[in-house]
N, C-alpha and C positions, 0 to 999 in steps of 0.2 A: 239372445240378447245382442242388440246392435252395438258395434264398436263406435264409441262416441269420439275416438282419438286421443282421449286423455287417459292418463295413468296416475296413480296415486301411491302414496306411501305414508306411513304413520310412525311417529317418533315421540317418545317421551322426552320431556325436557329436564335435563339434569344440568344444574348450573356448573358443576365442576367440569363437565365435559362440553356443554354447549353454549355458555354465555358469550364466548369471543367468536366461536365459529361452529358450524353444524356439519356434521359428516352425513352426506347422502348414502343411503344403503347401497352396499355392493351390489353390482348387476343393474342398478338404475340407470347407470351411465349410458346403456344401450338405447335409452330413449331420447338422448341427447343428440343433436345434430353433429356431424363431424365438419370441422374441428369443433371442439367443445366451445360453447360460447363464453365470452370473457365475463358477462354479466347476465343475471336473470332478474326479472321483477317479481316481487311478492305483492299480493293483493289481498285485502281483507274484505269482510262483509260490506263495509261502507265504501269500497272503492279506493281507500287510501292505498298508496304504493310506495314500495321500498326498491331501490335498485341495489342488488348485492352482487358482489364479484364471486365468480366461480373460480376455484383453484384445484388443480389435481396434484396430489401428493402420493407418489407410488400408485397403488391400485385405487385409492380413495379419492373421491370428489367431495369438496367442501364448500360451503357457503361461508365467505369470509368478510372483506371490508363491507360494511353496511348491515351485516347481521346484528351487530351490537345495537344499532338504532332500533331495529325491529324488536329486539328483546326488551329493551328500555320502554318503547313507545306502547307495548303491549303488556307491559307488567308481567312477563313471564317469570315463573318461579318454579322450583322443584315440584314435581308431581302433576304439572299440567302436561297435556299431550296435544300434539300438533299433527293434523292431517293436511298433507300436501296433495293438491291436484294439479298435475302438470298438463298444460294445453299442447305440448310438444312444439311450442313457439315462443320459448324464453319466459313463459309467465307461469307462476305457481299461484294458486288460490289457496290461501292458508285458513283453515278453520281451527280455532283454538277450543280445546276442551278443558274445564276447569277441574278441581279436585273430585268433584262429584260425577265426573265424566260426561257432563252436559255441556253442549257447545255455548260458548260465551259470545253473545252479541254485543258489540261495542257501539256506542254512540247512538242507539235507536232511541227514539223518544219514549218515555215511559207515561202511561196514561193511568191515572188512578180512577177507578169506578167505584161507587158506593154500591156494594152488593144488595143492600136493602132496597134500593130504588128499582131493582131488576129482578124482584124475587121470582116472578113466574114468566118473564119475557114479554109480558102483554103490557100494553100501554093502557093506563087507567086515566080518565078524566078527573080533574080536581074535584068536580062536582060529585062524580059517583063516589070518590074517595071519602068526601065529607058525608055522603048519605050513608055509607057503610060503617062509620063511626058511631 
């Protein structure tokens, strides 16, 4: 498998621990450039972006100032999971998984199609349809 240059981590959202800041897993710091960047960008499926401060406390690295905006804007709540994909250049692409563990797409247009209109996937002329009735 080819190395794409990106690395990932997966975190459950627990409001008591993660509503004001988010701890990045121990050992993930090795993927950051030295010195540790002051900020990173978080991007979602729609290209929305949040700039978030990075802070080291002891051995741990946290996403701090700006993280609360990300939480609020994405309606994060207990039991959701986040997949962070780091491009090694100050950007995390974040995929949010809901309580059903399926990814949540936000802001994509929803199209409603009447299934009865497409029963067999073939087009039917109105004239043929009238003759069949």
